[in-house]
SETIZA-400800 format. One record per residue (C-alpha): residue in three letters; x, z, y; residue number from 1. Coordinates in steps of 0.05 Angstrom, whole numbers, plus 32768, in hexadecimal, padded with zeros to 4 digits. Example, Ala and Ser with C-alpha at 12.3 -4.5 7.8 and 13.67 -1.06 7.14 Angstrom:
aa | x | z | y | i
Ala | 80F6 | 809C | 7FA6 | 1
Ser | 8111 | 808F | 7FEB | 2
! end
This chain:
aa | x | z | y | i
Met | 82C0 | 82A8 | 8012 | 1
Ser | 82F3 | 8278 | 802C | 2
Asn | 8328 | 825A | 7FFF | 3
Ile | 8371 | 8247 | 800A | 4
Leu | 838F | 8210 | 7FE0 | 5
Tyr | 83DA | 821B | 7FDA | 6
Leu | 8403 | 81E0 | 7FC2 | 7
Thr | 844E | 81E4 | 7FB5 | 8
Ala | 847B | 81A9 | 7FA6 | 9
Ser | 84C3 | 81C3 | 7FA3 | 10
Ile | 84EA | 81BD | 7F62 | 11
Arg | 850A | 8200 | 7F73 | 12
Ser | 84EE | 8244 | 7F60 | 13
Glu | 84CE | 8271 | 7F93 | 14
Ala | 850D | 829A | 7F98 | 15
His | 8537 | 825D | 7FAC | 16
Ser | 8505 | 8230 | 7FD1 | 17
Val | 8501 | 8234 | 801C | 18
Ser | 84C0 | 820C | 801F | 19
Arg | 849F | 823A | 7FEB | 20
Gly | 84B5 | 8277 | 8013 | 21
Leu | 8497 | 825B | 8053 | 22
Gly | 8457 | 8246 | 8030 | 23
Gln | 844E | 828A | 8010 | 24
Arg | 8455 | 82AC | 8054 | 25
Leu | 841E | 827F | 806F | 26
Val | 83F1 | 828B | 8033 | 27
Asp | 83FB | 82D7 | 8033 | 28
Gly | 83EE | 82DB | 807E | 29
Leu | 83B0 | 82AE | 807D | 30
Ala | 8393 | 82D1 | 8040 | 31
Ala | 839D | 8316 | 805F | 32
Lys | 837D | 82FF | 80A0 | 33
Thr | 8341 | 82DC | 8083 | 34
Gly | 8337 | 82FD | 803F | 35
Ala | 8339 | 82B8 | 8020 | 36
Ser | 8344 | 82AD | 7FD6 | 37
Val | 8382 | 8283 | 7FC4 | 38
Thr | 8387 | 824A | 7F92 | 39
Thr | 83D0 | 823A | 7F83 | 40
Arg | 83E7 | 81F8 | 7F64 | 41
Asp | 8431 | 81EE | 7F57 | 42
Leu | 8436 | 81A3 | 7F57 | 43
Ala | 847E | 81A3 | 7F3F | 44
Ala | 846D | 81CF | 7F03 | 45
Asn | 842E | 81AB | 7EEE | 46
Asp | 844F | 8167 | 7EE2 | 47
Leu | 8419 | 813D | 7F03 | 48
Pro | 8411 | 80F8 | 7EE7 | 49
Phe | 841F | 80BA | 7F10 | 50
Val | 83E4 | 808B | 7F1A | 51
Ser | 83E1 | 8052 | 7EE8 | 52
Ala | 83B1 | 8017 | 7EE9 | 53
Glu | 8386 | 803A | 7EB5 | 54
Arg | 8385 | 807C | 7EDA | 55
Phe | 8376 | 8059 | 7F1C | 56
Ala | 833A | 8035 | 7EFC | 57
Ala | 8322 | 8076 | 7EDD | 58
Asn | 8326 | 809B | 7F20 | 59
Leu | 82FB | 8065 | 7F41 | 60
Thr | 82C6 | 8064 | 7F0A | 61
Pro | 828A | 8092 | 7F18 | 62
Ala | 828D | 80CF | 7EEB | 63
Ala | 824C | 80BD | 7EC7 | 64
Glu | 8266 | 8078 | 7EB6 | 65
Arg | 82AB | 808B | 7E9B | 66
Thr | 82BF | 8081 | 7E54 | 67
Ala | 82DB | 80BD | 7E2E | 68
Glu | 8322 | 80A1 | 7E3A | 69
Gln | 8314 | 8098 | 7E85 | 70
Ala | 82F7 | 80DE | 7E8A | 71
Glu | 8338 | 80FA | 7E6D | 72
Leu | 8362 | 80D0 | 7E9C | 73
Ala | 833A | 80E4 | 7ED9 | 74
Ala | 8336 | 812E | 7EC8 | 75
Ile | 8375 | 8143 | 7EEF | 76
Ala | 8360 | 811D | 7F2D | 77
Asp | 831A | 813C | 7F28 | 78
Thr | 833A | 8181 | 7F26 | 79
Leu | 8369 | 8175 | 7F60 | 80
Ile | 8331 | 8158 | 7F8B | 81
Ala | 8304 | 8193 | 7F7B | 82
Glu | 833B | 81C3 | 7F91 | 83
Leu | 8340 | 819D | 7FD4 | 84
Gln | 82F5 | 819C | 7FDE | 85
Ala | 82EF | 81E6 | 7FD0 | 86
Ala | 8326 | 81F9 | 8002 | 87
Asp | 831B | 820B | 804B | 88
Thr | 8366 | 820E | 8056 | 89
Ile | 839E | 81E8 | 8035 | 90
Val | 83E6 | 8200 | 8036 | 91
Ile | 8419 | 81CD | 801D | 92
Ala | 8461 | 81E6 | 8013 | 93
Ser | 8491 | 81AD | 8008 | 94
Pro | 84D9 | 8199 | 8011 | 95
Ile | 84F0 | 8155 | 802B | 96
Tyr | 8515 | 8130 | 7FF4 | 97
Asn | 853E | 80F4 | 8009 | 98
Phe | 8516 | 80EC | 8049 | 99
Gly | 84D3 | 80EC | 8026 | 100
Pro | 84A2 | 8116 | 7FFE | 101
Pro | 84B1 | 8130 | 7FB8 | 102
Ala | 8494 | 8100 | 7F84 | 103
Val | 8463 | 8135 | 7F6C | 104
Leu | 8445 | 813B | 7FB1 | 105
Lys | 843B | 80F0 | 7FB5 | 106
Ala | 841D | 80F1 | 7F6F | 107
Trp | 83EB | 8127 | 7F87 | 108
Ala | 83D8 | 80FC | 7FC3 | 109
Asp | 83CD | 80BF | 7F97 | 110
Leu | 839F | 80E8 | 7F69 | 111
Val | 8375 | 8107 | 7FA0 | 112
Ala | 836C | 80C8 | 7FCA | 113
Arg | 832B | 80B0 | 7FAB | 114
Ala | 82FF | 807D | 7FD0 | 115
Gly | 82B9 | 8098 | 7FD7 | 116
Thr | 82CE | 80E0 | 7FCA | 117
Thr | 8306 | 80F5 | 7FF8 | 118
Phe | 8301 | 80B9 | 8026 | 119
Arg | 82D5 | 807C | 802E | 120
Tyr | 82DA | 8037 | 804B | 121
Thr | 82AE | 8027 | 8087 | 122
Pro | 82A4 | 7FE9 | 80B3 | 123
Thr | 82D4 | 8009 | 80E5 | 124
Gly | 8309 | 801E | 80B2 | 125
Pro | 8315 | 8058 | 8082 | 126
Glu | 82F5 | 809B | 808F | 127
Gly | 830D | 80DD | 8072 | 128
Leu | 82D8 | 8107 | 804F | 129
Leu | 82FC | 814B | 804A | 130
Thr | 82EE | 8160 | 8091 | 131
Gly | 82EA | 81A7 | 80AE | 132
Lys | 832A | 81BF | 808B | 133
Thr | 836C | 81D8 | 80A7 | 134
Ala | 83B0 | 81C8 | 8088 | 135
Tyr | 83F3 | 81EA | 8091 | 136
Leu | 8433 | 81C7 | 807C | 137
Ala | 846F | 81F2 | 806B | 138
Ile | 84AA | 81C2 | 8069 | 139
Ala | 84F4 | 81CB | 805A | 140
Ser | 852C | 8198 | 805E | 141
Gly | 8577 | 819B | 8054 | 142
Gly | 8588 | 8169 | 808A | 143
Thr | 854B | 8140 | 80A0 | 144
Pro | 852E | 8158 | 80E1 | 145
Val | 84E2 | 815F | 80DA | 146
Gly | 84C1 | 812C | 8107 | 147
Ala | 84FE | 80FE | 810A | 148
Asp | 84F4 | 80B3 | 8101 | 149
Phe | 8512 | 80B9 | 80BC | 150
Asp | 84E6 | 80F3 | 80A8 | 151
Phe | 84B6 | 80CD | 807B | 152
Met | 8499 | 810C | 805C | 153
Ser | 8477 | 8136 | 8092 | 154
Arg | 845E | 80F8 | 80B7 | 155
Trp | 8442 | 80DA | 8077 | 156
Leu | 8422 | 811B | 8060 | 157
Thr | 8401 | 8127 | 80A4 | 158
Phe | 83E6 | 80E0 | 80A4 | 159
Phe | 83CE | 80E5 | 805D | 160
Leu | 83A8 | 8126 | 806A | 161
Gly | 8388 | 8106 | 80A7 | 162
Phe | 8375 | 80CA | 807C | 163
Ile | 834B | 80F7 | 804E | 164
Gly | 832D | 811C | 808A | 165
Ile | 835C | 8157 | 8095 | 166
Thr | 8374 | 814E | 80DC | 167
Asp | 8381 | 8197 | 80F0 | 168
Val | 83C9 | 819C | 80D8 | 169
Glu | 83FE | 81CF | 80EC | 170
Val | 8447 | 81C7 | 80D8 | 171
Val | 847C | 81FD | 80CE | 172
Ala | 84C1 | 81E1 | 80BE | 173
Ala | 8505 | 81FA | 80AB | 174
Asp | 852D | 81BA | 80B2 | 175
Gly | 8577 | 81AC | 80B2 | 176
Ile | 8583 | 81EB | 808B | 177
Met | 85C2 | 81D2 | 806A | 178
Gly | 85E5 | 81D6 | 80AD | 179
Gln | 860D | 8210 | 80C8 | 180
Asp | 85D1 | 8231 | 80E8 | 181
Gly | 85A5 | 8228 | 80AB | 182
Glu | 8596 | 8272 | 80A1 | 183
Ala | 8580 | 8278 | 80EA | 184
Lys | 8551 | 823C | 80E2 | 185
Ile | 8532 | 825A | 80A4 | 186
Ala | 8528 | 829D | 80C7 | 187
Ala | 8508 | 827A | 8103 | 188
Ala | 84D9 | 8252 | 80D5 | 189
Gln | 84C5 | 8292 | 80B0 | 190
Glu | 84B4 | 82B3 | 80F2 | 191
Ala | 848C | 8276 | 8108 | 192
Ala | 8465 | 8277 | 80C6 | 193
Gln | 8455 | 82C0 | 80CE | 194
Lys | 843C | 82B7 | 8115 | 195
Leu | 8413 | 827A | 8102 | 196
Ala | 83EF | 82A0 | 80CB | 197
Ala | 83E5 | 82E0 | 80F3 | 198
! end
């Protein structure tokens, strides 16, 4: 059976978050179409740790060679990486905060980017190891147009996913929703998400 990994990053609850609403539409539609199971991880609620020098060293140490302290430090990254490896489809619902990604989404990326596991270095440059997967990005922003030069979230996230081998990426965006036509933009994004997952 296929598996969908659903990641959310908004600090707002599902009732008040546009990105969560878009992401849920995608997940519901994809699960109904494929019969996939869904693994949900609320990055904002789980209080992911930032990478420290000790955690970085633990993450790079082979599991069989870790000390007990290193095993404890690496446990969260091991879990997050296993979720990615098990997923056929990844849906990431995230707002743009101050032109970039929420800190918890960057923390997640720092934890799952593990040399030798999710990517590797080769004589011709880095190579992503999580190939054969599809990602959907459900993005919301108050004022930053998705794809603009000063949108450092969707461009970074698309690049990062490609870096670890996930190059098939679709984007659904409700951007500039704090403007006068915000409700119309949200409705259009919801319709686009439903069509994409149909």
